[in-house]
PyMOL Python script that loads the backbone (N, CA, C, O; Angstrom):
from pymol import cmd

cmd.read_pdbstr("""\
ATOM      1  N   MET A   1      31.998  -9.754  -8.074  1.00  0.00           N
ATOM      2  CA  MET A   1      31.544  -8.754  -7.118  1.00  0.00           C
ATOM      3  C   MET A   1      30.255  -9.242  -6.452  1.00  0.00           C
ATOM      4  O   MET A   1      29.295  -9.611  -7.128  1.00  0.00           O
ATOM      5  N   GLU A   2      30.251  -9.238  -5.139  1.00  0.00           N
ATOM      6  CA  GLU A   2      29.092  -9.715  -4.403  1.00  0.00           C
ATOM      7  C   GLU A   2      28.042  -8.610  -4.300  1.00  0.00           C
ATOM      8  O   GLU A   2      28.341  -7.456  -3.993  1.00  0.00           O
ATOM      9  N   ARG A   3      26.823  -9.008  -4.566  1.00  0.00           N
ATOM     10  CA  ARG A   3      25.732  -8.033  -4.493  1.00  0.00           C
ATOM     11  C   ARG A   3      25.167  -8.013  -3.080  1.00  0.00           C
ATOM     12  O   ARG A   3      24.771  -9.044  -2.536  1.00  0.00           O
ATOM     13  N   LYS A   4      25.138  -6.834  -2.505  1.00  0.00           N
ATOM     14  CA  LYS A   4      24.610  -6.712  -1.149  1.00  0.00           C
ATOM     15  C   LYS A   4      23.108  -6.463  -1.216  1.00  0.00           C
ATOM     16  O   LYS A   4      22.634  -5.628  -1.986  1.00  0.00           O
ATOM     17  N   SER A   5      22.379  -7.197  -0.403  1.00  0.00           N
ATOM     18  CA  SER A   5      20.937  -6.968  -0.366  1.00  0.00           C
ATOM     19  C   SER A   5      20.644  -5.868   0.648  1.00  0.00           C
ATOM     20  O   SER A   5      21.408  -5.635   1.585  1.00  0.00           O
ATOM     21  N   LEU A   6      19.543  -5.218   0.437  1.00  0.00           N
ATOM     22  CA  LEU A   6      19.132  -4.165   1.364  1.00  0.00           C
ATOM     23  C   LEU A   6      18.772  -4.807   2.702  1.00  0.00           C
ATOM     24  O   LEU A   6      18.256  -5.924   2.733  1.00  0.00           O
ATOM     25  N   PRO A   7      19.035  -4.122   3.786  1.00  0.00           N
ATOM     26  CA  PRO A   7      18.639  -4.693   5.070  1.00  0.00           C
ATOM     27  C   PRO A   7      17.122  -4.861   5.096  1.00  0.00           C
ATOM     28  O   PRO A   7      16.395  -3.980   4.638  1.00  0.00           O
ATOM     29  N   SER A   8      16.647  -5.966   5.617  1.00  0.00           N
ATOM     30  CA  SER A   8      15.209  -6.182   5.591  1.00  0.00           C
ATOM     31  C   SER A   8      14.550  -5.195   6.542  1.00  0.00           C
ATOM     32  O   SER A   8      14.872  -5.129   7.729  1.00  0.00           O
ATOM     33  N   ARG A   9      13.641  -4.450   5.998  1.00  0.00           N
ATOM     34  CA  ARG A   9      12.920  -3.439   6.765  1.00  0.00           C
ATOM     35  C   ARG A   9      11.516  -3.961   6.988  1.00  0.00           C
ATOM     36  O   ARG A   9      10.853  -4.387   6.042  1.00  0.00           O
ATOM     37  N   LYS A  10      11.066  -3.934   8.201  1.00  0.00           N
ATOM     38  CA  LYS A  10       9.735  -4.428   8.511  1.00  0.00           C
ATOM     39  C   LYS A  10       8.685  -3.474   7.948  1.00  0.00           C
ATOM     40  O   LYS A  10       8.780  -2.263   8.151  1.00  0.00           O
ATOM     41  N   PRO A  11       7.682  -4.007   7.241  1.00  0.00           N
ATOM     42  CA  PRO A  11       6.621  -3.131   6.722  1.00  0.00           C
ATOM     43  C   PRO A  11       5.947  -2.360   7.859  1.00  0.00           C
ATOM     44  O   PRO A  11       5.753  -2.898   8.949  1.00  0.00           O
ATOM     45  N   PRO A  12       5.586  -1.086   7.599  1.00  0.00           N
ATOM     46  CA  PRO A  12       4.990  -0.258   8.654  1.00  0.00           C
ATOM     47  C   PRO A  12       3.494  -0.517   8.863  1.00  0.00           C
ATOM     48  O   PRO A  12       2.853   0.183   9.647  1.00  0.00           O
ATOM     49  N   VAL A  13       2.932  -1.514   8.171  1.00  0.00           N
ATOM     50  CA  VAL A  13       1.509  -1.837   8.302  1.00  0.00           C
ATOM     51  C   VAL A  13       1.351  -3.326   8.597  1.00  0.00           C
ATOM     52  O   VAL A  13       2.235  -4.132   8.308  1.00  0.00           O
ATOM     53  N   LYS A  14       0.202  -3.669   9.179  1.00  0.00           N
ATOM     54  CA  LYS A  14      -0.112  -5.066   9.467  1.00  0.00           C
ATOM     55  C   LYS A  14      -1.503  -5.388   8.956  1.00  0.00           C
ATOM     56  O   LYS A  14      -2.362  -4.512   8.871  1.00  0.00           O
ATOM     57  N   ARG A  15      -1.717  -6.637   8.619  1.00  0.00           N
ATOM     58  CA  ARG A  15      -3.022  -7.099   8.150  1.00  0.00           C
ATOM     59  C   ARG A  15      -4.085  -6.767   9.199  1.00  0.00           C
ATOM     60  O   ARG A  15      -3.892  -7.005  10.391  1.00  0.00           O
ATOM     61  N   GLY A  16      -5.208  -6.215   8.738  1.00  0.00           N
ATOM     62  CA  GLY A  16      -6.313  -5.891   9.634  1.00  0.00           C
ATOM     63  C   GLY A  16      -6.329  -4.455  10.128  1.00  0.00           C
ATOM     64  O   GLY A  16      -7.352  -3.986  10.626  1.00  0.00           O
ATOM     65  N   GLU A  17      -5.202  -3.744   9.998  1.00  0.00           N
ATOM     66  CA  GLU A  17      -5.163  -2.341  10.434  1.00  0.00           C
ATOM     67  C   GLU A  17      -5.934  -1.470   9.446  1.00  0.00           C
ATOM     68  O   GLU A  17      -6.058  -1.801   8.267  1.00  0.00           O
ATOM     69  N   ARG A  18      -6.446  -0.351   9.952  1.00  0.00           N
ATOM     70  CA  ARG A  18      -7.191   0.591   9.103  1.00  0.00           C
ATOM     71  C   ARG A  18      -6.482   1.946   9.068  1.00  0.00           C
ATOM     72  O   ARG A  18      -5.916   2.403  10.061  1.00  0.00           O
ATOM     73  N   TYR A  19      -6.532   2.560   7.907  1.00  0.00           N
ATOM     74  CA  TYR A  19      -5.881   3.858   7.697  1.00  0.00           C
ATOM     75  C   TYR A  19      -6.737   4.719   6.789  1.00  0.00           C
ATOM     76  O   TYR A  19      -7.508   4.211   5.975  1.00  0.00           O
ATOM     77  N   LYS A  20      -6.591   6.046   6.939  1.00  0.00           N
ATOM     78  CA  LYS A  20      -7.166   6.979   5.971  1.00  0.00           C
ATOM     79  C   LYS A  20      -6.021   7.370   5.050  1.00  0.00           C
ATOM     80  O   LYS A  20      -4.986   7.855   5.508  1.00  0.00           O
ATOM     81  N   VAL A  21      -6.207   7.162   3.758  1.00  0.00           N
ATOM     82  CA  VAL A  21      -5.137   7.428   2.791  1.00  0.00           C
ATOM     83  C   VAL A  21      -5.647   8.245   1.615  1.00  0.00           C
ATOM     84  O   VAL A  21      -6.849   8.321   1.358  1.00  0.00           O
ATOM     85  N   ARG A  22      -4.692   8.859   0.904  1.00  0.00           N
ATOM     86  CA  ARG A  22      -5.000   9.558  -0.355  1.00  0.00           C
ATOM     87  C   ARG A  22      -4.382   8.748  -1.485  1.00  0.00           C
ATOM     88  O   ARG A  22      -3.221   8.345  -1.409  1.00  0.00           O
ATOM     89  N   ILE A  23      -5.163   8.514  -2.533  1.00  0.00           N
ATOM     90  CA  ILE A  23      -4.673   7.776  -3.685  1.00  0.00           C
ATOM     91  C   ILE A  23      -3.810   8.714  -4.524  1.00  0.00           C
ATOM     92  O   ILE A  23      -4.281   9.741  -5.012  1.00  0.00           O
ATOM     93  N   GLU A  24      -2.531   8.340  -4.685  1.00  0.00           N
ATOM     94  CA  GLU A  24      -1.556   9.212  -5.363  1.00  0.00           C
ATOM     95  C   GLU A  24      -1.356   8.885  -6.831  1.00  0.00           C
ATOM     96  O   GLU A  24      -0.918   9.737  -7.604  1.00  0.00           O
ATOM     97  N   GLY A  25      -1.671   7.666  -7.218  1.00  0.00           N
ATOM     98  CA  GLY A  25      -1.431   7.267  -8.600  1.00  0.00           C
ATOM     99  C   GLY A  25      -2.142   5.965  -8.888  1.00  0.00           C
ATOM    100  O   GLY A  25      -2.876   5.440  -8.051  1.00  0.00           O
ATOM    101  N   LEU A  26      -1.913   5.444 -10.103  1.00  0.00           N
ATOM    102  CA  LEU A  26      -2.503   4.169 -10.502  1.00  0.00           C
ATOM    103  C   LEU A  26      -1.403   3.201 -10.896  1.00  0.00           C
ATOM    104  O   LEU A  26      -0.440   3.580 -11.563  1.00  0.00           O
ATOM    105  N   GLY A  27      -1.548   1.952 -10.483  1.00  0.00           N
ATOM    106  CA  GLY A  27      -0.611   0.900 -10.864  1.00  0.00           C
ATOM    107  C   GLY A  27      -0.920   0.380 -12.250  1.00  0.00           C
ATOM    108  O   GLY A  27      -1.914   0.773 -12.861  1.00  0.00           O
ATOM    109  N   LYS A  28      -0.071  -0.503 -12.748  1.00  0.00           N
ATOM    110  CA  LYS A  28      -0.249  -1.066 -14.087  1.00  0.00           C
ATOM    111  C   LYS A  28      -1.594  -1.749 -14.264  1.00  0.00           C
ATOM    112  O   LYS A  28      -2.189  -1.692 -15.341  1.00  0.00           O
ATOM    113  N   GLY A  29      -2.074  -2.394 -13.210  1.00  0.00           N
ATOM    114  CA  GLY A  29      -3.355  -3.099 -13.277  1.00  0.00           C
ATOM    115  C   GLY A  29      -4.556  -2.212 -13.023  1.00  0.00           C
ATOM    116  O   GLY A  29      -5.688  -2.696 -13.021  1.00  0.00           O
ATOM    117  N   GLY A  30      -4.331  -0.903 -12.806  1.00  0.00           N
ATOM    118  CA  GLY A  30      -5.423   0.025 -12.584  1.00  0.00           C
ATOM    119  C   GLY A  30      -5.765   0.246 -11.119  1.00  0.00           C
ATOM    120  O   GLY A  30      -6.638   1.056 -10.807  1.00  0.00           O
ATOM    121  N   ASP A  31      -5.088  -0.465 -10.207  1.00  0.00           N
ATOM    122  CA  ASP A  31      -5.330  -0.266  -8.782  1.00  0.00           C
ATOM    123  C   ASP A  31      -4.758   1.074  -8.348  1.00  0.00           C
ATOM    124  O   ASP A  31      -3.726   1.516  -8.853  1.00  0.00           O
ATOM    125  N   GLY A  32      -5.444   1.717  -7.400  1.00  0.00           N
ATOM    126  CA  GLY A  32      -4.931   2.951  -6.832  1.00  0.00           C
ATOM    127  C   GLY A  32      -3.693   2.666  -5.999  1.00  0.00           C
ATOM    128  O   GLY A  32      -3.540   1.577  -5.444  1.00  0.00           O
ATOM    129  N   ILE A  33      -2.809   3.655  -5.915  1.00  0.00           N
ATOM    130  CA  ILE A  33      -1.598   3.531  -5.108  1.00  0.00           C
ATOM    131  C   ILE A  33      -1.617   4.605  -4.031  1.00  0.00           C
ATOM    132  O   ILE A  33      -1.731   5.797  -4.315  1.00  0.00           O
ATOM    133  N   ALA A  34      -1.501   4.149  -2.783  1.00  0.00           N
ATOM    134  CA  ALA A  34      -1.375   5.050  -1.641  1.00  0.00           C
ATOM    135  C   ALA A  34      -0.050   4.710  -0.965  1.00  0.00           C
ATOM    136  O   ALA A  34       0.540   3.666  -1.244  1.00  0.00           O
ATOM    137  N   ARG A  35       0.414   5.575  -0.087  1.00  0.00           N
ATOM    138  CA  ARG A  35       1.644   5.305   0.655  1.00  0.00           C
ATOM    139  C   ARG A  35       1.428   5.586   2.133  1.00  0.00           C
ATOM    140  O   ARG A  35       0.780   6.561   2.514  1.00  0.00           O
ATOM    141  N   ILE A  36       1.985   4.710   2.951  1.00  0.00           N
ATOM    142  CA  ILE A  36       1.997   4.892   4.393  1.00  0.00           C
ATOM    143  C   ILE A  36       3.457   4.815   4.802  1.00  0.00           C
ATOM    144  O   ILE A  36       4.087   3.764   4.682  1.00  0.00           O
ATOM    145  N   LYS A  37       4.005   5.948   5.295  1.00  0.00           N
ATOM    146  CA  LYS A  37       5.427   6.061   5.624  1.00  0.00           C
ATOM    147  C   LYS A  37       6.296   5.613   4.450  1.00  0.00           C
ATOM    148  O   LYS A  37       7.324   4.964   4.646  1.00  0.00           O
ATOM    149  N   GLY A  38       5.881   5.960   3.229  1.00  0.00           N
ATOM    150  CA  GLY A  38       6.639   5.626   2.034  1.00  0.00           C
ATOM    151  C   GLY A  38       6.392   4.224   1.509  1.00  0.00           C
ATOM    152  O   GLY A  38       6.870   3.879   0.428  1.00  0.00           O
ATOM    153  N   PHE A  39       5.654   3.408   2.253  1.00  0.00           N
ATOM    154  CA  PHE A  39       5.379   2.019   1.886  1.00  0.00           C
ATOM    155  C   PHE A  39       4.158   1.981   0.970  1.00  0.00           C
ATOM    156  O   PHE A  39       3.122   2.562   1.291  1.00  0.00           O
ATOM    157  N   VAL A  40       4.277   1.300  -0.168  1.00  0.00           N
ATOM    158  CA  VAL A  40       3.217   1.290  -1.180  1.00  0.00           C
ATOM    159  C   VAL A  40       2.071   0.365  -0.775  1.00  0.00           C
ATOM    160  O   VAL A  40       2.279  -0.776  -0.363  1.00  0.00           O
ATOM    161  N   ILE A  41       0.853   0.897  -0.908  1.00  0.00           N
ATOM    162  CA  ILE A  41      -0.365   0.131  -0.677  1.00  0.00           C
ATOM    163  C   ILE A  41      -1.203   0.198  -1.949  1.00  0.00           C
ATOM    164  O   ILE A  41      -1.547   1.286  -2.411  1.00  0.00           O
ATOM    165  N   PHE A  42      -1.530  -0.954  -2.512  1.00  0.00           N
ATOM    166  CA  PHE A  42      -2.402  -1.017  -3.686  1.00  0.00           C
ATOM    167  C   PHE A  42      -3.846  -1.122  -3.208  1.00  0.00           C
ATOM    168  O   PHE A  42      -4.177  -1.956  -2.366  1.00  0.00           O
ATOM    169  N   VAL A  43      -4.717  -0.243  -3.773  1.00  0.00           N
ATOM    170  CA  VAL A  43      -6.113  -0.200  -3.354  1.00  0.00           C
ATOM    171  C   VAL A  43      -7.005  -0.253  -4.605  1.00  0.00           C
ATOM    172  O   VAL A  43      -7.119   0.739  -5.325  1.00  0.00           O
ATOM    173  N   PRO A  44      -7.641  -1.415  -4.866  1.00  0.00           N
ATOM    174  CA  PRO A  44      -8.501  -1.542  -6.044  1.00  0.00           C
ATOM    175  C   PRO A  44      -9.724  -0.625  -5.974  1.00  0.00           C
ATOM    176  O   PRO A  44     -10.139  -0.203  -4.894  1.00  0.00           O
ATOM    177  N   ASN A  45     -10.287  -0.329  -7.135  1.00  0.00           N
ATOM    178  CA  ASN A  45     -11.534   0.430  -7.261  1.00  0.00           C
ATOM    179  C   ASN A  45     -11.450   1.828  -6.669  1.00  0.00           C
ATOM    180  O   ASN A  45     -12.396   2.302  -6.039  1.00  0.00           O
ATOM    181  N   THR A  46     -10.312   2.488  -6.875  1.00  0.00           N
ATOM    182  CA  THR A  46     -10.142   3.863  -6.414  1.00  0.00           C
ATOM    183  C   THR A  46      -9.586   4.703  -7.552  1.00  0.00           C
ATOM    184  O   THR A  46      -9.090   4.177  -8.549  1.00  0.00           O
ATOM    185  N   GLU A  47      -9.676   6.013  -7.387  1.00  0.00           N
ATOM    186  CA  GLU A  47      -9.176   6.950  -8.397  1.00  0.00           C
ATOM    187  C   GLU A  47      -8.186   7.921  -7.760  1.00  0.00           C
ATOM    188  O   GLU A  47      -8.245   8.194  -6.561  1.00  0.00           O
ATOM    189  N   VAL A  48      -7.279   8.436  -8.584  1.00  0.00           N
ATOM    190  CA  VAL A  48      -6.280   9.392  -8.117  1.00  0.00           C
ATOM    191  C   VAL A  48      -6.976  10.590  -7.465  1.00  0.00           C
ATOM    192  O   VAL A  48      -7.934  11.140  -8.010  1.00  0.00           O
ATOM    193  N   GLY A  49      -6.476  10.984  -6.291  1.00  0.00           N
ATOM    194  CA  GLY A  49      -7.024  12.136  -5.575  1.00  0.00           C
ATOM    195  C   GLY A  49      -8.051  11.775  -4.514  1.00  0.00           C
ATOM    196  O   GLY A  49      -8.355  12.593  -3.646  1.00  0.00           O
ATOM    197  N   GLU A  50      -8.586  10.569  -4.569  1.00  0.00           N
ATOM    198  CA  GLU A  50      -9.578  10.152  -3.575  1.00  0.00           C
ATOM    199  C   GLU A  50      -8.932   9.988  -2.205  1.00  0.00           C
ATOM    200  O   GLU A  50      -7.792   9.538  -2.094  1.00  0.00           O
ATOM    201  N   GLU A  51      -9.673  10.358  -1.165  1.00  0.00           N
ATOM    202  CA  GLU A  51      -9.261  10.058   0.208  1.00  0.00           C
ATOM    203  C   GLU A  51     -10.216   8.996   0.706  1.00  0.00           C
ATOM    204  O   GLU A  51     -11.429   9.204   0.742  1.00  0.00           O
ATOM    205  N   VAL A  52      -9.662   7.846   1.093  1.00  0.00           N
ATOM    206  CA  VAL A  52     -10.496   6.712   1.483  1.00  0.00           C
ATOM    207  C   VAL A  52      -9.986   6.068   2.763  1.00  0.00           C
ATOM    208  O   VAL A  52      -8.807   6.168   3.102  1.00  0.00           O
ATOM    209  N   GLN A  53     -10.889   5.409   3.462  1.00  0.00           N
ATOM    210  CA  GLN A  53     -10.547   4.607   4.639  1.00  0.00           C
ATOM    211  C   GLN A  53     -10.305   3.192   4.114  1.00  0.00           C
ATOM    212  O   GLN A  53     -11.148   2.634   3.411  1.00  0.00           O
ATOM    213  N   ILE A  54      -9.158   2.617   4.455  1.00  0.00           N
ATOM    214  CA  ILE A  54      -8.846   1.276   3.970  1.00  0.00           C
ATOM    215  C   ILE A  54      -8.527   0.338   5.131  1.00  0.00           C
ATOM    216  O   ILE A  54      -8.161   0.761   6.227  1.00  0.00           O
ATOM    217  N   GLU A  55      -8.682  -0.950   4.841  1.00  0.00           N
ATOM    218  CA  GLU A  55      -8.221  -1.996   5.752  1.00  0.00           C
ATOM    219  C   GLU A  55      -7.162  -2.796   5.006  1.00  0.00           C
ATOM    220  O   GLU A  55      -7.360  -3.171   3.850  1.00  0.00           O
ATOM    221  N   ILE A  56      -6.038  -3.056   5.669  1.00  0.00           N
ATOM    222  CA  ILE A  56      -4.954  -3.821   5.057  1.00  0.00           C
ATOM    223  C   ILE A  56      -5.374  -5.287   4.991  1.00  0.00           C
ATOM    224  O   ILE A  56      -5.733  -5.882   6.007  1.00  0.00           O
ATOM    225  N   LYS A  57      -5.328  -5.864   3.794  1.00  0.00           N
ATOM    226  CA  LYS A  57      -5.758  -7.249   3.585  1.00  0.00           C
ATOM    227  C   LYS A  57      -4.593  -8.218   3.447  1.00  0.00           C
ATOM    228  O   LYS A  57      -4.705  -9.387   3.816  1.00  0.00           O
ATOM    229  N   SER A  58      -3.459  -7.727   2.910  1.00  0.00           N
ATOM    230  CA  SER A  58      -2.312  -8.603   2.668  1.00  0.00           C
ATOM    231  C   SER A  58      -1.049  -7.755   2.686  1.00  0.00           C
ATOM    232  O   SER A  58      -1.016  -6.674   2.099  1.00  0.00           O
ATOM    233  N   VAL A  59      -0.004  -8.243   3.360  1.00  0.00           N
ATOM    234  CA  VAL A  59       1.250  -7.501   3.445  1.00  0.00           C
ATOM    235  C   VAL A  59       2.387  -8.349   2.879  1.00  0.00           C
ATOM    236  O   VAL A  59       2.611  -9.480   3.310  1.00  0.00           O
ATOM    237  N   LYS A  60       3.095  -7.786   1.914  1.00  0.00           N
ATOM    238  CA  LYS A  60       4.274  -8.424   1.321  1.00  0.00           C
ATOM    239  C   LYS A  60       5.513  -7.659   1.797  1.00  0.00           C
ATOM    240  O   LYS A  60       5.404  -6.699   2.559  1.00  0.00           O
ATOM    241  N   GLU A  61       6.675  -8.089   1.345  1.00  0.00           N
ATOM    242  CA  GLU A  61       7.917  -7.451   1.786  1.00  0.00           C
ATOM    243  C   GLU A  61       8.017  -5.993   1.349  1.00  0.00           C
ATOM    244  O   GLU A  61       8.466  -5.144   2.119  1.00  0.00           O
ATOM    245  N   ARG A  62       7.600  -5.696   0.113  1.00  0.00           N
ATOM    246  CA  ARG A  62       7.774  -4.348  -0.442  1.00  0.00           C
ATOM    247  C   ARG A  62       6.482  -3.566  -0.678  1.00  0.00           C
ATOM    248  O   ARG A  62       6.534  -2.391  -1.040  1.00  0.00           O
ATOM    249  N   PHE A  63       5.331  -4.196  -0.479  1.00  0.00           N
ATOM    250  CA  PHE A  63       4.056  -3.523  -0.707  1.00  0.00           C
ATOM    251  C   PHE A  63       2.948  -4.278   0.026  1.00  0.00           C
ATOM    252  O   PHE A  63       3.162  -5.364   0.563  1.00  0.00           O
ATOM    253  N   ALA A  64       1.761  -3.672   0.033  1.00  0.00           N
ATOM    254  CA  ALA A  64       0.609  -4.307   0.666  1.00  0.00           C
ATOM    255  C   ALA A  64      -0.629  -4.059  -0.187  1.00  0.00           C
ATOM    256  O   ALA A  64      -0.620  -3.217  -1.084  1.00  0.00           O
ATOM    257  N   PHE A  65      -1.677  -4.792   0.101  1.00  0.00           N
ATOM    258  CA  PHE A  65      -2.960  -4.610  -0.551  1.00  0.00           C
ATOM    259  C   PHE A  65      -3.990  -4.178   0.491  1.00  0.00           C
ATOM    260  O   PHE A  65      -4.085  -4.762   1.570  1.00  0.00           O
ATOM    261  N   GLY A  66      -4.756  -3.145   0.146  1.00  0.00           N
ATOM    262  CA  GLY A  66      -5.810  -2.672   1.032  1.00  0.00           C
ATOM    263  C   GLY A  66      -7.140  -2.714   0.327  1.00  0.00           C
ATOM    264  O   GLY A  66      -7.213  -2.855  -0.894  1.00  0.00           O
ATOM    265  N   GLU A  67      -8.200  -2.588   1.118  1.00  0.00           N
ATOM    266  CA  GLU A  67      -9.556  -2.593   0.578  1.00  0.00           C
ATOM    267  C   GLU A  67     -10.315  -1.434   1.211  1.00  0.00           C
ATOM    268  O   GLU A  67     -10.183  -1.179   2.408  1.00  0.00           O
ATOM    269  N   VAL A  68     -11.103  -0.739   0.410  1.00  0.00           N
ATOM    270  CA  VAL A  68     -11.885   0.388   0.920  1.00  0.00           C
ATOM    271  C   VAL A  68     -12.941  -0.140   1.893  1.00  0.00           C
ATOM    272  O   VAL A  68     -13.624  -1.124   1.607  1.00  0.00           O
ATOM    273  N   VAL A  69     -13.064   0.514   3.027  1.00  0.00           N
ATOM    274  CA  VAL A  69     -14.099   0.164   4.013  1.00  0.00           C
ATOM    275  C   VAL A  69     -14.943   1.385   4.311  1.00  0.00           C
ATOM    276  O   VAL A  69     -14.519   2.519   4.087  1.00  0.00           O
ATOM    277  N   GLY A  70     -16.152   1.143   4.825  1.00  0.00           N
ATOM    278  CA  GLY A  70     -17.011   2.252   5.245  1.00  0.00           C
ATOM    279  C   GLY A  70     -17.803   2.866   4.188  1.00  0.00           C
ATOM    280  O   GLY A  70     -18.555   3.805   4.446  1.00  0.00           O
TER     281      GLY A  70
END
""", "prot")
cmd.dss("prot")
cmd.show_as("cartoon", "prot")
cmd.util.cbc("prot")
cmd.orient("prot")
């Protein structure tokens, strides 16, 4: 049986863009997790419930990394 891969969906964020996000949870490494249009963004040095301004630093196929700015 052939396994079908999901159609490649372009991430809704780009490196260098800034967003205001709410941290919804924590990842295994302790980084905060936010979502933009359902797309996961890992944000270090944040806590659940925080609303922060972030800049996207790195974008992968299924997730991205952001950094708190301001």
